[in-house]
Each structure stands twice: as C-alpha cells, then as structure tokens.
N, C-alpha and C positions, 0 to 999 in steps of 0.2 A: 464617715460618709453615711447615712446610710441608707439600709440594703434597699425601701421605695426606689432611689435616686438612684443608686449602682446599677442595677438591675435594668430599667430602661437605656441608660446612659450607653450601658455596655453593647447592651441590644443594637440602639443607634448610631454608634462610635463601627461593628461588625456590617452593620448592615450600606454603611455608607460607604466601608472599604468596598466592599463587594460591587457595590455599584461605580464606582471610581476605578477599579481592574478592569471591571466590562466596557467600557465605556475610552479608558485610554490605549488599553490592551487590544483591542478588538480589529485584528488582522485580516485580513482576508488570505481565507487557502491559497499560499502556491504552488494553483496549477503548474500540472505537465503539457509543455509544450509540441517540444520536436522530439524526437527519435536522440538526436546529441543530444540534446538538455536531459533527458533520461540515464542516460549514460554514462554523463558527465557524475551524478548524484550516484550511479551504481559504483563507478571508477573512488571517484572520491572516498567511499565506506573499504573497496576492495581495488588497492591498487593493479592487484598481480592478474586481473580479469583478462579474459580475451575475448571481443566481441564475436558472434556470428553475425548473418545478415537479417535477421527481423528481430524489427524493435516493434510494436502494435500497443499503443496506446488507446486507453477506454475511451467514451465520448463524452464521459462527465473530464479528460483530464486527470482522475485524481490516479490509478495506476497505467504502471504501462510493464509489460512482457518483454524481455530479452531472451534469445537466444545466445547463449554462452557457448563460447568452444573449448575452451580452458577456466578451470578445472571444469572436466569432463563432467557427463551427468548433472549437470548444473542448466537451472531457469535464474534468470535471474525478472526479482522483483523491486519496483520501486510504488512506494504506497504515499497519499499524502495524509498528514494527518496533519491540520490545524495548520498554523505556517511553516510548518516541518516535514522532511519526508523521510520516511523509511527505508532502507535498501535494503535484502537478503540475498540471497545467494539459496536457491531451492531445490535440493534433490528429493527425488520419490518419497525416502520414508519422513520425509514432511507433510507430505500433500494424503489426507486421510478419505476422503475422495472430491470428485471433481461433479459437480451434477448440474444438466442441460437445463436451465428451466424454461426462456423463454427464447424464441428466434433467437432472437444476438445475445442473451444472457450469460455467460456461464459465474458457478461459484462452487470457489477453492473451500473448502473442508480441511484447516489446517492442525497438527497436533502439537498446538501451542496455541498454552494461557491467555497469553497478549496480546495474540491476534488469530481468533478461530478462523474466522469465514469473513472472507474476500471476494466482493461482489461485481465482478467485470461483467461492463454491460459496454460492448463496440457498437460502431454504427454501421457495420454490415454483418450480411452472416457469415459471409465469405473471409472476415478479421474472426471469427469466430470461430471458425474451423482449421485457418490457418493455427490458433493458440491451441486449438486442442489436438492438432498434427503436434505442435511443437511440445505438448503435455506425451504426446504416445509416443514421441522421439525418445522423450527422457526415460522411460518403462523400457519402453526396447534398448534401450545403449543401458540399463542397468540393471536387465538381464543377462546381460551377453556377456 
C-alpha cells in the first residue's frame, strides 16, 4: 500500500480510537460522600488500621483526611483520581510542607514524585483548623 494512503489511514484510525475511548469510558469521578465511605476505602488498602474519631472530607469530595490510632504517627489520606481512589498512610517524613493559602484551603507538598501536591479545600475555617491540628498532632507524636 502506498505511503500516501497508509499514513492518513493510520492517523484516522488512531484519532478514532482516542475519540471512542474518550466517549465510551468517560466515567464521572467517584467522590467521597461520607466518613464511613472514606474509612472503608482506606480499610480496603490497609486492613490492620485502627481509626480515630476524626474524618474530614473536602468540599469537592475529592479528598478525605482520616485520624489513625494504629499504626501510630500516621494520618490516612483518601484521594480521588478519576474513577479510582488512592489511599495512603502518611507520616511526618512524607510531608515536605503545609501551605495555608486561602481561608479554607490547605496545600500539602509531599515528598512523592507521583503526587507532589494536594490541595485540601474545606467548607469552613473550623474544618481547616481541625485538619491543621491533626498535622500538628502528627508532628508532636513523631517528636515524642
């Protein structure tokens, strides 16, 4: 087959495949709606976790911070990525810095190439302060 025909044919095939996958597999994100849902996601990844009493879900439902009793000196983080959830246990050593930008917004800068920054936007200033308190307790317990 001549290259003048094969080139456009391959290009049309690739574009068609991309468009088809985009429209067929366009699933909405699986948002976090309740504290028990966030805990269940984290428990699925880390079955030996013992939860504390606090669970804070961001206003867009894409992240949840979970207080963890066991293992000690950890916080649970559930993060939505497309139609999947990423659950992780964070310790002080994984957090580069916490930036307090807007009134209800915290930015976590992590020592992770795959997820270097997470923006946590809370409904109220009280929720943001409670999240900051969890991070402070994490740092204090790590130092002890």
